[in-house]
C-alpha positions as CSV (number, residue, x, y, z in Angstrom):
1,M,0.0,0.0,0.0
2,N,2.8,2.4,0.8
3,A,4.3,1.6,-2.7
4,F,0.9,2.6,-4.2
5,F,0.8,6.0,-2.5
6,T,4.5,6.6,-3.3
7,S,3.9,5.7,-7.0
8,L,0.9,8.0,-7.0
9,A,2.8,10.9,-5.6
10,R,5.8,10.4,-7.9
11,G,3.7,10.1,-11.0
12,L,1.8,13.4,-10.2
13,D,5.1,15.2,-9.4
14,D,6.6,14.0,-12.7
15,L,3.6,15.3,-14.6
16,S,3.7,18.7,-12.8
17,S,7.4,19.2,-13.6
18,G,7.4,17.9,-17.1
19,G,6.5,21.0,-19.2
20,G,3.2,22.2,-20.4
21,L,0.2,20.1,-19.3
22,S,-1.6,20.7,-22.6
23,S,1.0,19.2,-24.8
24,L,0.4,15.8,-26.3
25,P,3.4,14.3,-24.5
26,A,1.9,15.5,-21.1
27,L,-1.5,14.2,-22.1
28,L,0.0,10.8,-22.9
29,R,1.8,10.7,-19.6
30,A,-1.5,11.6,-17.8
31,A,-3.3,8.7,-19.6
32,A,-0.5,6.3,-18.8
33,L,-0.5,7.3,-15.1
34,L,-4.3,6.9,-14.9
35,R,-4.0,3.4,-16.4
36,G,-1.1,2.4,-14.2
37,L,-2.8,3.5,-11.0
38,H,-5.9,1.6,-11.8
39,S,-3.9,-1.5,-12.5
40,Q,-2.0,-1.2,-9.3
41,L,-5.2,-0.9,-7.3
42,T,-6.7,-4.0,-9.0
43,L,-3.6,-6.0,-8.1
44,L,-3.6,-4.9,-4.5
45,V,-7.2,-6.2,-4.0
46,G,-5.9,-9.7,-4.0
47,Q,-3.5,-8.9,-1.2
48,L,-5.9,-7.2,1.1
49,H,-8.1,-10.2,2.1
50,L,-11.3,-8.4,1.4
51,P,-14.7,-10.0,2.2
52,P,-16.5,-11.4,-0.8
53,G,-18.9,-8.9,-2.3
54,G,-20.0,-6.1,0.0
55,R,-19.7,-2.4,-0.1
56,W,-16.1,-2.2,-1.2
57,L,-17.0,-3.9,-4.6
58,D,-19.9,-1.5,-5.1
59,E,-17.6,1.5,-4.5
60,Y,-15.0,0.1,-7.0
61,M,-17.7,-0.4,-9.6
62,D,-19.0,3.1,-9.1
63,E,-15.5,4.6,-9.5
64,T,-14.7,2.6,-12.6
65,A,-18.0,3.5,-14.2
66,R,-17.1,7.2,-13.7
67,L,-13.7,6.6,-15.3
68,W,-15.3,4.8,-18.2
69,E,-17.7,7.6,-19.0
70,A,-15.0,10.3,-18.8
71,C,-12.7,8.4,-21.1
72,L,-15.4,7.8,-23.6
73,A,-16.1,11.6,-23.6
74,V,-12.4,12.4,-24.1
75,K,-12.3,10.0,-27.0
76,V,-15.2,11.8,-28.6
77,G,-13.3,15.0,-28.2
78,L,-10.2,13.5,-29.8
79,A,-12.3,12.4,-32.8
80,A,-13.1,16.1,-33.5
81,V,-9.4,16.9,-33.4
82,E,-8.7,14.0,-35.8
83,R,-11.4,15.4,-38.2
84,Y,-9.6,18.8,-38.1
85,C,-6.3,17.1,-38.8
86,A,-7.8,15.5,-41.9
87,A,-9.2,18.8,-43.2
88,A,-5.9,20.6,-42.6
89,S,-4.0,17.8,-44.3
90,C,-6.2,18.4,-47.4
91,A,-5.3,22.1,-47.3
92,A,-1.6,21.2,-47.1
93,A,-2.0,18.9,-50.1
94,A,-3.8,21.6,-52.0
95,M,-1.0,24.0,-51.3
96,D,1.5,21.4,-52.5
97,D,-0.4,21.2,-55.8
98,W,-0.5,24.9,-56.1
99,L,3.3,25.0,-55.8
100,Q,3.4,22.9,-59.0
101,D,0.6,24.7,-60.8
102,P,-0.1,28.3,-59.6
103,S,-3.1,28.7,-61.9
104,P,-6.2,30.7,-60.8
105,L,-8.1,27.4,-60.6
106,S,-5.5,26.0,-58.3
107,T,-5.5,29.1,-56.2
108,R,-9.3,28.9,-55.7
109,Q,-8.9,25.2,-54.7
110,V,-6.3,26.2,-52.1
111,M,-8.6,28.9,-50.6
112,R,-11.5,26.5,-50.5
113,A,-9.4,23.9,-48.7
114,I,-8.2,26.4,-46.2
115,S,-11.7,27.7,-45.6
116,A,-12.8,24.0,-45.0
117,S,-10.0,23.5,-42.4
118,R,-11.0,26.7,-40.6
119,R,-14.7,25.6,-40.5
120,E,-13.6,22.2,-39.1
121,A,-11.5,23.9,-36.4
122,M,-14.4,26.0,-35.4
123,A,-16.7,23.0,-35.4
124,A,-14.3,21.1,-33.2
125,E,-14.2,23.9,-30.7
126,E,-18.0,24.2,-30.6
127,E,-18.6,20.4,-30.5
128,N,-16.1,19.9,-27.7
129,R,-17.4,22.8,-25.7
130,A,-20.9,21.3,-25.9
131,L,-19.4,17.8,-25.1
132,S,-17.7,19.2,-22.0
133,E,-21.0,20.7,-20.7
134,A,-23.1,17.7,-21.6
135,R,-20.9,14.7,-20.6
136,I,-17.9,15.8,-18.6
137,A,-19.4,18.5,-16.3
138,P,-22.1,16.0,-14.9
139,L,-19.3,13.7,-13.8
140,S,-18.1,16.3,-11.3
141,L,-14.4,15.8,-11.9
142,Q,-13.5,18.0,-8.9
143,L,-11.3,17.3,-6.0
144,D,-13.0,16.4,-2.7
145,E,-10.8,17.5,0.2
146,R,-12.9,15.4,2.6
147,L,-12.0,12.3,0.6
148,L,-8.4,13.4,0.3
149,L,-8.0,13.6,4.1
150,R,-9.8,10.3,4.5
151,A,-7.4,8.7,2.1
152,A,-4.5,10.1,4.2
153,D,-6.0,8.9,7.4
154,A,-7.6,5.6,6.4
155,R,-4.7,3.7,4.9
156,L,-5.0,0.9,7.5
157,S,-8.8,1.1,8.0
158,G,-11.9,0.7,5.9
159,F,-11.8,-2.7,4.2
160,N,-8.2,-3.3,5.2
161,G,-7.1,0.0,3.7
162,F,-8.9,-0.5,0.4
163,R,-11.2,2.5,1.0
164,G,-8.2,4.8,1.5
165,L,-6.7,3.5,-1.7
166,L,-10.0,4.1,-3.5
167,Y,-10.3,7.7,-2.1
168,A,-6.8,8.5,-3.3
169,L,-7.5,7.0,-6.8
170,H,-10.8,9.0,-7.0
171,N,-9.1,12.3,-6.4
172,A,-6.0,11.6,-8.5
173,S,-8.0,10.2,-11.4
174,S,-10.4,13.2,-11.2
175,L,-7.4,15.6,-11.7
176,L,-5.8,13.4,-14.4
177,L,-9.1,13.3,-16.3
178,L,-9.4,17.1,-16.0
179,V,-5.9,17.4,-17.5
180,L,-7.0,15.2,-20.4
181,A,-10.4,16.9,-20.8
182,S,-9.1,20.5,-20.7
183,G,-6.3,19.6,-23.2
184,A,-8.2,17.4,-25.6
185,V,-11.8,18.5,-25.2
186,S,-12.4,21.9,-23.8
187,C,-10.7,24.1,-21.1
188,A,-14.2,24.8,-19.9
189,A,-13.7,21.6,-18.0
190,A,-11.2,23.3,-15.6
191,A,-11.2,22.2,-11.9
192,A,-12.9,24.1,-9.2
193,G,-11.1,25.8,-6.3
194,P,-7.7,24.5,-5.2
195,C,-7.3,21.8,-2.6
196,S,-5.2,22.3,0.5
197,A,-2.0,20.4,1.1
198,D,-2.9,19.9,4.7
199,G,-2.2,16.3,5.7
200,A,0.4,16.0,3.0
201,A,2.8,14.2,5.3
202,D,0.4,11.3,5.2
203,A,0.1,8.7,2.5
204,G,3.4,9.3,0.9
205,G,2.8,13.0,0.4
206,F,0.3,12.4,-2.4
207,V,-2.0,15.2,-1.1
208,A,0.8,17.7,-1.7
209,S,1.4,16.3,-5.1
210,I,-2.3,16.6,-6.1
211,A,-2.3,20.2,-4.8
212,M,0.9,21.0,-6.8
213,L,-0.6,19.6,-10.1
214,Q,-3.9,21.5,-9.6
215,Q,-1.9,24.7,-9.1
216,R,0.0,24.1,-12.3
217,M,-3.3,23.6,-14.1
218,A,-4.6,26.9,-12.7
219,E,-1.5,28.7,-13.7
220,E,-1.7,27.5,-17.3
221,A,-5.4,28.4,-17.5
222,D,-4.5,32.0,-16.3
223,A,-1.7,32.2,-18.8
224,D,-4.1,31.2,-21.6
225,G,-6.5,33.8,-20.5
226,S,-3.8,36.5,-20.4
227,A,-2.8,35.5,-23.9
228,G,-6.3,36.0,-25.2
229,A,-7.0,32.3,-25.9
230,A,-10.6,31.4,-26.8
231,R,-12.7,30.8,-23.7
232,G,-13.6,27.1,-23.4
233,G,-11.5,26.2,-26.5
234,I,-9.3,23.2,-27.1
235,R,-6.1,23.8,-25.2
236,M,-4.0,21.2,-26.9
237,Y,-0.7,22.8,-27.8
238,E,-0.2,20.9,-31.1
239,F,-3.7,21.6,-32.2
240,R,-3.2,25.3,-31.7
241,C,0.2,25.2,-33.5
242,A,-1.4,23.4,-36.5
243,R,-4.1,26.1,-36.7
244,A,-1.5,28.8,-36.6
245,A,0.6,27.0,-39.2
246,V,-2.5,26.9,-41.6
247,E,-2.9,30.7,-41.2
248,A,0.8,31.4,-41.8
249,A,0.8,29.3,-44.9
250,H,-2.5,31.0,-46.1
251,E,-0.9,34.4,-45.6
252,E,2.2,33.3,-47.6
253,V,0.0,32.0,-50.5
254,E,-1.9,35.3,-50.6
255,R,1.4,37.3,-50.6
256,A,2.8,35.2,-53.4
257,V,-0.4,35.6,-55.5
258,A,-0.4,39.3,-55.0
259,A,3.3,39.6,-55.8
260,G,2.7,38.2,-59.3
261,P,5.6,35.9,-60.4
262,R,5.3,33.0,-58.1
263,K,8.5,31.3,-58.9
264,Q,10.7,33.8,-57.1
265,Q,8.4,33.7,-54.1
266,C,8.6,29.9,-53.9
267,E,12.3,29.7,-54.3
268,D,12.9,32.2,-51.5
269,G,13.8,29.7,-48.9
270,D,13.3,32.0,-45.9
271,G,9.5,32.3,-45.3
272,G,8.4,31.2,-48.7
273,V,5.2,29.2,-49.3
274,K,7.1,25.9,-49.4
275,D,8.6,26.5,-46.0
276,K,5.3,27.3,-44.5
277,V,3.6,24.3,-46.1
278,D,6.4,22.0,-44.8
279,E,6.0,23.5,-41.3
280,L,2.3,22.9,-41.5
281,K,2.8,19.2,-42.5
282,A,5.3,18.7,-39.7
283,W,2.8,20.0,-37.1
284,L,0.0,17.9,-38.6
285,D,2.2,14.8,-38.4
286,V,2.9,15.5,-34.7
287,L,-0.8,16.1,-34.1
288,R,-1.9,13.0,-35.9
289,T,0.6,10.7,-34.3
290,G,0.1,12.0,-30.8
291,T,-3.7,11.9,-31.1
292,D,-3.6,8.3,-32.3
293,G,-1.4,7.4,-29.4
294,L,-3.7,9.0,-26.9
295,V,-6.7,7.2,-28.4
296,C,-4.8,3.9,-28.1
297,Q,-3.9,4.6,-24.5
298,L,-7.6,5.3,-23.7
299,D,-8.7,2.2,-25.5
300,D,-6.2,0.1,-23.5
301,F,-7.4,1.7,-20.3
302,L,-11.0,0.9,-21.1
303,D,-9.9,-2.7,-21.8
304,D,-8.2,-2.7,-18.4
305,I,-11.4,-1.5,-16.7
306,V,-13.4,-4.3,-18.2
307,E,-10.8,-6.9,-17.2
308,G,-10.5,-5.4,-13.7
309,R,-14.3,-5.4,-13.1
310,K,-14.5,-9.0,-14.3
311,E,-11.5,-10.1,-12.2
312,L,-12.9,-8.6,-9.0
313,S,-16.4,-10.0,-9.6
314,D,-14.9,-13.4,-10.2
315,L,-12.8,-13.1,-7.1
316,C,-15.9,-12.4,-5.0
317,S,-17.9,-15.2,-6.6
318,H,-15.2,-17.6,-5.6
């Protein structure tokens, strides 16, 4: 049990200190930590000599049902990001064609493709904002200080310590799901007021680790607000960079068209259309790869939940 709390604290600390929480690498680490904590908890059940059935199993089933719903919602949000990635890739392909054939028809096709990617980005923002309100907000992914303190105090009580483990998992998973939701779905899913680090000396200091991660989330949300980011928008760093790269390439195409002879513009290696298109394709590759990896992590976690629920049900039936 001490190893579980220590692993929990270390994982949260690593996430807090590892750069921006809205980057895909951070979101992947958050998903991996969420999955790892659940697996550790499931393994511990067999060592705690719990009574067959009973309230502890109901509490575990309730918690995993909440995790299941939240992960499905995040996957829906990621599908919107993937659709944007496909639309932006079409715009990049159209600009590649335009570089080979800068005719008026090709120019119109580029502009239509860019307009389509913009519409897809706006649709993703709106859909994910609605998703956050309809499916994530009702899950109440907010920290419960009362449960945090119980987790710190109840390591050796309540179903041989299982309840303390479950309380810790509940709060840590709430925060990790908020990291995932605010990055991949909508930053409207931000957590409520900060938790206190009182009692942090207990349970391997995981309360302090939770408080530190929540503070990091609040700081990043404030920084986004100061930078004029869209309220309730998708905070994922790579998504925003891809959108910015589309706009930069669009401006370069317009500049080249207005300048007349395109060849000189395209051969200008510093800031030319080709450079901007290559930069866009690089960001889209990062976005596509990272999003696919995150979806795979969530799918694996959902499989773990199904297996864990079956394993503990079988354990009780025997």
